[in-house]
C-alpha positions, 0 to 999 in steps of 0.5 A: 546485506552484510555491508555490501550491495549484494551478498556473496554468490555462495549465499545467494545460491546456496547448494543446501537448498537444492533437493536433487542430486544433480543440483539442477534445481538450485536456481529456482529453489534458492529464489523461493526458499533461501531467505537471503536470496528472497530478501535480495530479490525483494530489494532489487524489485523495490529499487527497480520499481522506485527508479521506474517511478522516478523516471516515469514521474520525470518523464510525464510529470503526472499526478498518476505516477505517484505511489499509493503511499505518497498519494495517500499522505498528500491527499490526507495533508491536503484535506486538512487545509482550511479551504479544502477541508471545510467543503468535505463531508465528515465521512470523506474526512474520516475515510482520508484519515483511515486511509492515511493510517492504513498506508502507514500501517502497511509500511510498518508491516512491510518493514517488519516482515522483511526485518524479521525474515518473513514470520507468517503472522506478520506477513499475513498481517501485511497481506490483510493490510493490503485488503484493508488499505484497498477497502479504505480507499474504496470507502473514500471514493464512495464518500467523495462521490457526488450523490445522484439526484434521487439521493439528494431528494431522499436526504432532503426529505429526511431532513424535512421530516426531522424538522416537522413535528409529528 
């Protein structure tokens, strides 16, 4: 932010964004309409989230405290290991790859959204990417789900029907 941790106060709360004559709306209008303030708010929230995540991780030392990006990357790398990857169904491997790709696309879209001062097409793509990432993660969960007994019998019947000549 101009080589500083925080931009100057006159840039954060510029009177140019106030619409009322008495400038009583300067605070909330700058928070939502001033690009400098919006980016600073985003950075503060990301930093706060990161510090809270690190503190939570150190406190609980739990796998549940990982971020989506880190957990997706570790899951993808783990699925490529020989003993583990050999037992995965092909649909699960494909879903893990798709989730890994979508997590990386989300990071790139988020960075582009901030660097280019929130152009609507890129910001909308970032929002759509979150839905796509959620969809790939649900697809992965479905692919990793243990089939019910009825599904196993149905699959065995299909395999048996293919093997027997008509």
